[in-house]
C-alpha positions, 0 to 999 in steps of 0.5 A: 653914636651909642657905640662910642658912648658905651666905649667911654662908659667903659674905657673912660673909667678911672681905676677908681671908678672901676674898683668901686664898680667891681665892689658895688657889683659884688654885693649887687648893690645896683643903687650904688651904681647910679652916682658913679655911672651919672658922673661918667656919662656926663663925660661920655654923652655925644647927643642929648637924646642919649639921656633918655636912654641912659638905662640901656646905655649903662646896661650896655656899658656894664656887659662890656665891662664884664668882659674886661680882664682887669675888671674881672680881676677886681670883681673877683677880689671884691667877692673873695673879700665878701666871703672872708667876712664874718 
């Protein structure tokens, strides 16, 4: 059941959600990620006890997402954008 939820937390992201997560990850804004993953988790929870393990599920999803080629490209683009800022 948790694997299904983690898969949903990664594959169920919209492109806009992925872009926003990449932007926030580039600036290491963990607090900014919370509302995004809260909304996604609400769509993905299979059992109510998963709410208690929310942090672990989101951590697993972030680790899985870090291996996604499209997300890595978004993260690289966000990092490059930050590097160009004065």
